[in-house]
C-alpha positions as a Markdown table, in Angstrom:
| # | Residue | x | y | z |
|---|---|---|---|---|
| 1 | Met | 22.2 | -15.8 | -9.9 |
| 2 | Lys | 19.2 | -15.3 | -7.7 |
| 3 | Lys | 17.3 | -12.1 | -8.2 |
| 4 | His | 16.0 | -10.2 | -5.1 |
| 5 | Asn | 13.0 | -8.0 | -6.0 |
| 6 | Phe | 12.8 | -4.7 | -4.1 |
| 7 | Tyr | 10.5 | -2.9 | -6.5 |
| 8 | Ala | 8.1 | -0.5 | -4.9 |
| 9 | Gly | 5.1 | -1.5 | -7.1 |
| 10 | Pro | 4.2 | -3.5 | -9.0 |
| 11 | Ser | 6.2 | -5.5 | -6.7 |
| 12 | Ile | 7.1 | -8.9 | -5.3 |
| 13 | Leu | 4.2 | -11.4 | -4.8 |
| 14 | Pro | 4.3 | -14.8 | -3.0 |
| 15 | Asp | 5.4 | -17.7 | -5.2 |
| 16 | Tyr | 2.1 | -19.3 | -4.2 |
| 17 | Thr | 0.2 | -16.5 | -5.8 |
| 18 | Ile | 2.2 | -16.5 | -9.0 |
| 19 | Lys | 2.1 | -20.3 | -9.4 |
| 20 | Asn | -1.6 | -20.6 | -8.8 |
| 21 | Thr | -2.5 | -17.6 | -11.0 |
| 22 | Ala | -0.3 | -18.9 | -13.8 |
| 23 | Glu | -2.0 | -22.2 | -13.7 |
| 24 | Ala | -5.4 | -20.6 | -13.8 |
| 25 | Leu | -4.4 | -18.5 | -16.8 |
| 26 | Ile | -4.1 | -21.8 | -18.6 |
| 27 | Asn | -6.9 | -23.8 | -17.1 |
| 28 | Phe | -9.2 | -22.0 | -14.6 |
| 29 | Tyr | -10.4 | -24.5 | -12.0 |
| 30 | Gly | -10.7 | -27.4 | -14.5 |
| 31 | Thr | -13.1 | -25.5 | -16.8 |
| 32 | Gly | -10.7 | -25.9 | -19.8 |
| 33 | Leu | -10.8 | -22.1 | -20.2 |
| 34 | Ser | -8.3 | -19.5 | -19.3 |
| 35 | Leu | -9.0 | -17.3 | -16.3 |
| 36 | Met | -8.6 | -14.4 | -18.8 |
| 37 | Glu | -11.6 | -15.6 | -20.9 |
| 38 | Val | -14.2 | -16.8 | -18.3 |
| 39 | Ser | -17.3 | -14.8 | -17.6 |
| 40 | His | -17.2 | -12.9 | -14.3 |
| 41 | Arg | -20.8 | -14.0 | -14.0 |
| 42 | Asp | -20.0 | -17.6 | -14.0 |
| 43 | Lys | -20.5 | -19.6 | -10.8 |
| 44 | Glu | -16.7 | -20.4 | -10.5 |
| 45 | Phe | -15.6 | -16.8 | -10.6 |
| 46 | Ile | -18.4 | -15.5 | -8.4 |
| 47 | Glu | -17.1 | -18.0 | -5.8 |
| 48 | Val | -13.6 | -16.5 | -6.2 |
| 49 | Asn | -14.9 | -13.0 | -5.7 |
| 50 | Asp | -17.0 | -14.0 | -2.6 |
| 51 | Glu | -14.2 | -15.9 | -1.0 |
| 52 | Ala | -11.7 | -13.0 | -1.5 |
| 53 | Gln | -14.1 | -10.7 | 0.2 |
| 54 | Arg | -14.7 | -13.2 | 3.0 |
| 55 | Leu | -10.9 | -13.7 | 3.6 |
| 56 | Phe | -10.3 | -9.9 | 3.5 |
| 57 | Lys | -12.8 | -9.5 | 6.3 |
| 58 | Glu | -11.5 | -12.4 | 8.3 |
| 59 | Leu | -7.8 | -11.5 | 8.1 |
| 60 | Leu | -8.4 | -7.9 | 9.1 |
| 61 | Asn | -11.2 | -8.7 | 11.5 |
| 62 | Ile | -13.5 | -6.3 | 9.8 |
| 63 | Pro | -16.6 | -5.5 | 11.9 |
| 64 | Glu | -20.2 | -5.6 | 10.8 |
| 65 | Gly | -21.4 | -2.6 | 8.9 |
| 66 | Tyr | -18.4 | -2.5 | 6.5 |
| 67 | His | -18.2 | -3.7 | 2.9 |
| 68 | Val | -15.2 | -4.8 | 0.9 |
| 69 | Leu | -15.2 | -3.7 | -2.7 |
| 70 | Phe | -12.9 | -4.6 | -5.6 |
| 71 | Leu | -12.8 | -1.8 | -8.1 |
| 72 | Gly | -10.6 | -0.5 | -10.9 |
| 73 | Gly | -8.9 | 2.8 | -11.4 |
| 74 | Gly | -6.2 | 2.6 | -8.8 |
| 75 | Ala | -5.9 | 4.6 | -5.6 |
| 76 | Ser | -5.6 | 7.7 | -7.8 |
| 77 | Leu | -9.3 | 7.4 | -8.8 |
| 78 | Gln | -10.2 | 7.1 | -5.1 |
| 79 | Phe | -8.6 | 10.5 | -4.6 |
| 80 | Ala | -11.7 | 11.9 | -6.5 |
| 81 | Met | -14.3 | 9.3 | -5.5 |
| 82 | Ile | -13.8 | 9.9 | -1.8 |
| 83 | Pro | -14.7 | 13.6 | -1.8 |
| 84 | Phe | -17.4 | 12.9 | -4.5 |
| 85 | Asn | -19.1 | 10.6 | -2.0 |
| 86 | Leu | -18.1 | 12.1 | 1.4 |
| 87 | Leu | -17.2 | 15.8 | 1.2 |
| 88 | Asn | -20.3 | 17.8 | 1.7 |
| 89 | Lys | -18.8 | 21.1 | 3.0 |
| 90 | Lys | -15.3 | 20.6 | 4.4 |
| 91 | Ala | -12.6 | 17.9 | 4.6 |
| 92 | Ala | -9.3 | 17.7 | 6.5 |
| 93 | Tyr | -6.2 | 16.2 | 5.0 |
| 94 | Leu | -2.8 | 15.3 | 6.5 |
| 95 | Asn | -0.1 | 16.0 | 3.9 |
| 96 | Thr | 2.8 | 13.5 | 4.3 |
| 97 | Gly | 4.0 | 13.0 | 0.7 |
| 98 | Val | 3.3 | 13.0 | -3.0 |
| 99 | Trp | 0.2 | 10.8 | -2.9 |
| 100 | Ala | -1.3 | 12.6 | 0.1 |
| 101 | Ser | -0.7 | 15.8 | -1.7 |
| 102 | Lys | -2.4 | 14.5 | -4.9 |
| 103 | Ala | -5.4 | 13.3 | -2.8 |
| 104 | Leu | -5.7 | 16.8 | -1.2 |
| 105 | Lys | -5.5 | 18.5 | -4.6 |
| 106 | Glu | -8.4 | 16.4 | -6.0 |
| 107 | Ala | -10.6 | 17.1 | -2.9 |
| 108 | Lys | -10.4 | 20.8 | -3.5 |
| 109 | Gly | -12.7 | 20.4 | -6.5 |
| 110 | Phe | -15.6 | 19.3 | -4.2 |
| 111 | Gly | -15.5 | 21.7 | -1.3 |
| 112 | Glu | -13.3 | 23.4 | 1.4 |
| 113 | Val | -10.2 | 21.5 | 2.2 |
| 114 | Val | -8.1 | 22.1 | 5.4 |
| 115 | Glu | -4.5 | 20.9 | 5.4 |
| 116 | Val | -4.2 | 20.1 | 9.1 |
| 117 | Ala | -0.4 | 19.6 | 8.9 |
| 118 | Ser | 2.4 | 18.9 | 6.4 |
| 119 | Ser | 5.9 | 17.7 | 6.4 |
| 120 | Lys | 6.7 | 19.2 | 3.0 |
| 121 | Asp | 9.1 | 21.6 | 4.7 |
| 122 | Ala | 11.5 | 18.8 | 5.4 |
| 123 | Asn | 11.0 | 16.9 | 2.1 |
| 124 | Tyr | 8.4 | 14.7 | 3.8 |
| 125 | Asn | 10.9 | 12.9 | 6.0 |
| 126 | Tyr | 8.7 | 12.9 | 9.2 |
| 127 | Ile | 5.1 | 12.4 | 10.2 |
| 128 | Pro | 3.6 | 15.6 | 11.7 |
| 129 | Thr | 2.0 | 15.3 | 15.2 |
| 130 | Asn | -0.1 | 17.4 | 17.6 |
| 131 | Phe | -2.2 | 19.0 | 14.8 |
| 132 | Ala | -5.8 | 20.3 | 15.2 |
| 133 | Ile | -8.6 | 18.6 | 13.3 |
| 134 | Pro | -11.7 | 20.7 | 12.5 |
| 135 | Ala | -14.6 | 19.3 | 14.4 |
| 136 | Asp | -17.0 | 20.2 | 11.6 |
| 137 | Ala | -15.0 | 18.4 | 8.8 |
| 138 | Asp | -16.8 | 15.6 | 7.0 |
| 139 | Tyr | -13.7 | 13.4 | 7.3 |
| 140 | Leu | -9.9 | 13.3 | 7.9 |
| 141 | His | -7.8 | 11.8 | 5.2 |
| 142 | Ile | -4.4 | 10.2 | 5.9 |
| 143 | Thr | -1.8 | 8.2 | 3.9 |
| 144 | Thr | -0.5 | 5.6 | 6.3 |
| 145 | Asn | 2.7 | 4.7 | 4.4 |
| 146 | Asn | 4.6 | 7.0 | 2.1 |
| 147 | Thr | 6.4 | 4.9 | -0.5 |
| 148 | Ile | 8.6 | 7.6 | -1.9 |
| 149 | Tyr | 10.0 | 9.0 | 1.4 |
| 150 | Gly | 10.0 | 6.0 | 3.6 |
| 151 | Thr | 7.7 | 7.2 | 6.4 |
| 152 | Glu | 4.8 | 5.4 | 8.0 |
| 153 | Ile | 2.0 | 6.0 | 10.6 |
| 154 | His | 2.3 | 2.9 | 12.8 |
| 155 | Thr | -0.7 | 3.4 | 15.0 |
| 156 | Asp | -4.4 | 3.7 | 14.4 |
| 157 | Met | -5.5 | 7.3 | 15.0 |
| 158 | Thr | -8.4 | 8.1 | 17.3 |
| 159 | Val | -10.3 | 11.0 | 16.0 |
| 160 | Asp | -13.8 | 12.4 | 16.4 |
| 161 | Ile | -14.7 | 12.6 | 12.7 |
| 162 | Pro | -14.7 | 9.8 | 10.1 |
| 163 | Leu | -11.1 | 8.7 | 9.3 |
| 164 | Val | -10.2 | 7.7 | 5.7 |
| 165 | Ala | -6.9 | 6.1 | 5.0 |
| 166 | Asp | -4.9 | 5.3 | 1.9 |
| 167 | Met | -3.2 | 2.0 | 2.8 |
| 168 | Ser | -1.9 | 1.1 | -0.6 |
| 169 | Ser | 1.5 | 0.0 | 0.5 |
| 170 | Asp | 1.1 | -1.3 | 4.0 |
| 171 | Ile | -2.3 | -3.1 | 4.0 |
| 172 | Phe | -1.8 | -6.6 | 5.6 |
| 173 | Ser | 1.7 | -5.7 | 6.8 |
| 174 | Arg | 0.6 | -5.0 | 10.4 |
| 175 | Pro | -2.5 | -5.4 | 12.6 |
| 176 | Ile | -5.0 | -2.6 | 12.4 |
| 177 | Asp | -8.2 | -1.8 | 14.2 |
| 178 | Val | -10.6 | -1.3 | 11.3 |
| 179 | Ser | -13.3 | 0.1 | 13.6 |
| 180 | Lys | -11.3 | 3.3 | 13.9 |
| 181 | Tyr | -11.6 | 4.0 | 10.2 |
| 182 | Ala | -14.7 | 4.9 | 8.2 |
| 183 | Met | -12.9 | 3.9 | 5.0 |
| 184 | Ile | -9.6 | 2.2 | 4.0 |
| 185 | Tyr | -8.5 | 1.9 | 0.4 |
| 186 | Gly | -5.5 | 1.3 | -1.8 |
| 187 | Gly | -4.0 | 0.0 | -5.0 |
| 188 | Ala | -3.4 | -3.8 | -4.7 |
| 189 | Gln | 0.0 | -3.8 | -6.5 |
| 190 | Lys | 2.1 | -3.7 | -3.3 |
| 191 | Asn | 1.0 | -6.4 | -0.8 |
| 192 | Leu | -1.9 | -8.1 | -2.5 |
| 193 | Ala | -2.1 | -8.6 | -6.3 |
| 194 | Pro | -0.9 | -7.4 | -9.7 |
| 195 | Ala | -1.7 | -3.9 | -10.8 |
| 196 | Gly | -5.3 | -3.2 | -12.0 |
| 197 | Leu | -7.2 | -3.9 | -8.7 |
| 198 | Thr | -8.3 | -1.4 | -6.1 |
| 199 | Phe | -9.6 | -2.4 | -2.7 |
| 200 | Val | -12.0 | -0.4 | -0.7 |
| 201 | Ile | -13.2 | -1.1 | 2.9 |
| 202 | Val | -16.1 | 1.3 | 3.6 |
| 203 | Arg | -18.5 | 1.7 | 6.5 |
| 204 | Glu | -22.0 | 1.9 | 5.0 |
| 205 | Asp | -23.3 | 4.6 | 7.3 |
| 206 | Ile | -21.0 | 7.3 | 6.0 |
| 207 | Leu | -22.5 | 7.1 | 2.5 |
| 208 | Gly | -25.5 | 9.0 | 1.1 |
| 209 | Lys | -24.9 | 12.2 | 3.0 |
| 210 | Val | -23.7 | 14.6 | 0.3 |
| 211 | Asp | -26.0 | 16.9 | -1.6 |
| 212 | Arg | -24.6 | 16.5 | -5.1 |
| 213 | Tyr | -25.5 | 14.0 | -7.7 |
| 214 | Ile | -23.0 | 11.2 | -7.9 |
| 215 | Pro | -22.5 | 9.4 | -11.3 |
| 216 | Thr | -23.6 | 5.8 | -11.0 |
| 217 | Met | -20.1 | 4.3 | -11.5 |
| 218 | Leu | -18.6 | 6.6 | -9.0 |
| 219 | Asp | -21.1 | 5.9 | -6.2 |
| 220 | Tyr | -19.8 | 3.4 | -3.6 |
| 221 | Arg | -23.4 | 2.4 | -3.0 |
| 222 | Thr | -23.6 | 1.1 | -6.6 |
| 223 | His | -20.8 | -1.3 | -6.0 |
| 224 | Ile | -22.1 | -2.4 | -2.6 |
| 225 | Lys | -25.4 | -3.3 | -4.1 |
| 226 | Glu | -23.9 | -5.2 | -7.0 |
| 227 | Gly | -21.2 | -7.0 | -5.0 |
| 228 | Ser | -18.4 | -5.3 | -7.0 |
| 229 | Met | -20.0 | -6.7 | -10.1 |
| 230 | Phe | -21.7 | -3.6 | -11.5 |
| 231 | Asn | -19.3 | -3.7 | -14.4 |
| 232 | Thr | -16.8 | -6.3 | -15.4 |
| 233 | Pro | -14.2 | -6.4 | -12.6 |
| 234 | Pro | -10.5 | -7.0 | -13.0 |
| 235 | Val | -10.8 | -10.7 | -13.0 |
| 236 | Val | -7.2 | -11.8 | -13.0 |
| 237 | Pro | -6.0 | -9.5 | -10.2 |
| 238 | Ile | -9.0 | -10.5 | -8.0 |
| 239 | Phe | -8.1 | -14.2 | -8.5 |
| 240 | Ala | -4.4 | -13.4 | -7.6 |
| 241 | Ala | -5.6 | -11.4 | -4.6 |
| 242 | Leu | -7.4 | -14.4 | -3.3 |
| 243 | Gln | -4.3 | -16.5 | -3.6 |
| 244 | Thr | -2.3 | -13.9 | -1.6 |
| 245 | Leu | -5.1 | -13.9 | 1.0 |
| 246 | Lys | -4.9 | -17.7 | 1.3 |
| 247 | Trp | -1.1 | -17.4 | 1.5 |
| 248 | Leu | -1.5 | -15.0 | 4.4 |
| 249 | Glu | -3.9 | -17.2 | 6.1 |
| 250 | Asn | -1.6 | -20.3 | 5.7 |
| 251 | Asn | 1.3 | -18.4 | 7.1 |
| 252 | Gly | 0.0 | -17.2 | 10.4 |
| 253 | Gly | -2.1 | -14.2 | 9.3 |
| 254 | Ile | -1.4 | -10.5 | 9.9 |
| 255 | Glu | 0.4 | -10.8 | 13.2 |
| 256 | Ala | 2.9 | -13.3 | 11.8 |
| 257 | Met | 3.6 | -11.0 | 8.8 |
| 258 | Tyr | 4.1 | -8.0 | 11.2 |
| 259 | Gln | 6.7 | -9.9 | 13.2 |
| 260 | Lys | 8.6 | -10.8 | 10.0 |
| 261 | Asn | 8.4 | -7.3 | 8.7 |
| 262 | Leu | 9.8 | -5.9 | 12.0 |
| 263 | Glu | 12.7 | -8.4 | 11.7 |
| 264 | Lys | 13.5 | -7.5 | 8.1 |
| 265 | Ala | 13.3 | -3.8 | 8.7 |
| 266 | Ala | 15.5 | -4.0 | 11.8 |
| 267 | Val | 18.3 | -5.8 | 9.8 |
| 268 | Leu | 18.3 | -3.2 | 7.0 |
| 269 | Tyr | 18.0 | -0.1 | 9.2 |
| 270 | His | 20.9 | -1.4 | 11.4 |
| 271 | Glu | 23.1 | -1.7 | 8.4 |
| 272 | Ile | 22.1 | 1.8 | 7.1 |
| 273 | Asp | 22.8 | 3.3 | 10.6 |
| 274 | Thr | 26.1 | 1.6 | 11.2 |
| 275 | Asn | 27.6 | 1.6 | 7.7 |
| 276 | Pro | 29.6 | 4.8 | 7.4 |
| 277 | Ile | 29.1 | 5.3 | 3.7 |
| 278 | Phe | 25.3 | 5.3 | 3.8 |
| 279 | Lys | 22.8 | 7.5 | 5.6 |
| 280 | Gly | 19.1 | 7.0 | 6.2 |
| 281 | Thr | 16.7 | 9.7 | 5.1 |
| 282 | Val | 14.3 | 9.3 | 8.0 |
| 283 | Ala | 16.1 | 10.2 | 11.2 |
| 284 | Asn | 13.3 | 9.6 | 13.7 |
| 285 | Glu | 12.9 | 5.9 | 14.2 |
| 286 | Lys | 9.3 | 6.1 | 15.1 |
| 287 | Asp | 8.5 | 7.5 | 11.6 |
| 288 | Arg | 10.5 | 4.9 | 9.7 |
| 289 | Ser | 8.5 | 2.7 | 7.3 |
| 290 | Leu | 8.6 | -1.0 | 7.6 |
| 291 | Met | 7.6 | -1.3 | 3.9 |
| 292 | Asn | 9.8 | 1.2 | 2.0 |
| 293 | Ile | 13.3 | 1.8 | 3.5 |
| 294 | Cys | 15.1 | 4.7 | 2.0 |
| 295 | Trp | 18.7 | 5.8 | 2.2 |
| 296 | Val | 21.4 | 7.9 | 0.4 |
| 297 | Met | 25.2 | 7.9 | 0.3 |
| 298 | Ala | 26.7 | 9.6 | 3.3 |
| 299 | Glu | 28.5 | 12.9 | 3.1 |
| 300 | Gly | 31.8 | 12.5 | 1.3 |
| 301 | Tyr | 30.6 | 9.4 | -0.6 |
| 302 | Glu | 27.9 | 11.1 | -2.8 |
| 303 | Gln | 30.0 | 10.4 | -6.0 |
| 304 | Tyr | 29.5 | 6.7 | -5.5 |
| 305 | Glu | 25.7 | 6.6 | -5.9 |
| 306 | Lys | 25.6 | 5.4 | -9.5 |
| 307 | Glu | 28.5 | 3.0 | -8.9 |
| 308 | Phe | 26.7 | 1.4 | -5.9 |
| 309 | Leu | 23.5 | 1.0 | -7.8 |
| 310 | Thr | 25.4 | -0.8 | -10.6 |
| 311 | Phe | 27.3 | -2.8 | -8.1 |
| 312 | Ala | 24.2 | -4.0 | -6.3 |
| 313 | Thr | 22.2 | -4.7 | -9.5 |
| 314 | Glu | 25.0 | -6.9 | -10.8 |
| 315 | Arg | 24.6 | -8.9 | -7.7 |
| 316 | Gly | 20.9 | -9.5 | -8.1 |
| 317 | Met | 19.5 | -6.5 | -6.1 |
| 318 | Ile | 16.6 | -5.4 | -8.3 |
| 319 | Gly | 14.6 | -2.2 | -8.0 |
| 320 | Ile | 16.6 | -0.4 | -5.2 |
| 321 | Lys | 16.9 | 2.9 | -7.1 |
| 322 | Gly | 15.1 | 5.6 | -5.2 |
| 323 | His | 12.1 | 7.4 | -6.6 |
| 324 | Arg | 13.1 | 9.8 | -9.4 |
| 325 | Ser | 11.9 | 12.8 | -7.3 |
| 326 | Val | 14.3 | 12.1 | -4.4 |
| 327 | Gly | 17.1 | 10.0 | -5.7 |
| 328 | Gly | 19.2 | 7.7 | -3.5 |
| 329 | Phe | 18.0 | 4.2 | -2.8 |
| 330 | Arg | 14.8 | 2.4 | -1.7 |
| 331 | Ala | 14.3 | -1.2 | -0.7 |
| 332 | Ser | 10.6 | -2.2 | -0.6 |
| 333 | Thr | 10.3 | -5.0 | 1.9 |
| 334 | Tyr | 6.7 | -6.1 | 1.4 |
| 335 | Asn | 5.2 | -9.2 | 2.9 |
| 336 | Ala | 6.3 | -11.6 | 0.2 |
| 337 | Leu | 10.0 | -10.5 | 0.4 |
| 338 | Pro | 11.9 | -13.1 | 2.4 |
| 339 | Lys | 14.4 | -12.1 | 5.1 |
| 340 | Glu | 17.1 | -13.7 | 3.1 |
| 341 | Ser | 16.7 | -11.0 | 0.4 |
| 342 | Val | 17.3 | -8.3 | 3.0 |
| 343 | Glu | 20.3 | -10.2 | 4.3 |
| 344 | Ala | 21.7 | -10.5 | 0.8 |
| 345 | Leu | 21.3 | -6.7 | 0.3 |
| 346 | Val | 23.1 | -6.0 | 3.6 |
| 347 | Ala | 26.0 | -8.3 | 2.4 |
| 348 | Val | 26.3 | -6.3 | -0.8 |
| 349 | Met | 26.3 | -3.0 | 1.2 |
| 350 | Gln | 29.1 | -4.4 | 3.4 |
| 351 | Glu | 31.0 | -5.6 | 0.4 |
| 352 | Phe | 30.8 | -2.1 | -1.2 |
| 353 | Lys | 31.9 | -0.5 | 2.0 |
| 354 | Ala | 35.0 | -2.7 | 2.1 |
| 355 | Leu | 36.0 | -1.5 | -1.4 |
| 356 | Lys | 35.7 | 2.2 | -0.5 |
| 357 | Leu | 37.2 | 2.3 | 3.1 |
């Protein structure tokens, strides 16, 4: 039976990435050594690191003045590194979910933090709009896609202060105008690579403006100067990221991925909206995520939640259980997930409906 991987992260990766990385784990580029045991200072791996940075810039059309960094620690470490490097007196945060809330909490340790808006009042099932941004804030922080609640900011904001975005779960899923952001960051374990790698796209001119001492390892300028090689980087995930970037390039780039993601999301949202035993958790279509699609049992069918999860899992739908904090179901439809998997899930939902109606 074919398995369809809907996990939210670590999540599905292209077969191309898995195959090439697996081969390199045995024999890295003909060296006779495993990728896991080669020096990150060797010429062969430096070429991997450099090419991954180059493709990152090429696929996202990153302008001059920006640097791509490959770091460790996950997006959660960035929650502290960002204010450490950027917050001098005041920062603004848009609170759209658990991860945005955690980023906001960390920033409070470095200066004044203004929560410009929050959707917590409705369990984070919408994206706030028409909020005021303090003109004297050092930056505005947003989380573009909220994996737990299934909401997404689909357009690039235009603001008058530096814009910082956590794009852990929607990077490379749609075209973005990088020039509108001072910094973009995220964990790689959704749309890029195995867990253990963090990407940072940072505009150099925003750095070096805080008054505090920044520990060497936590200073972005350290990693810019050393080309992400200040300490031993996560070698295997960087190699895997390069394979995914090549796969993206070979499959039409970001615009092609975006069209496929729109198609996949439309198929699943249509089923959720028309199947009477299910109900979407994000009512406003403009706020619905293309990457993490969430739903629950409709009123009168709540008692079938566990039964449907078992029913779907037995038919190869893996990882559709909703986050423990919200329950229900979640299908993560990242770039590497084929449309056929979404269609298979829809068929299972229809089959279950036929049993209950």
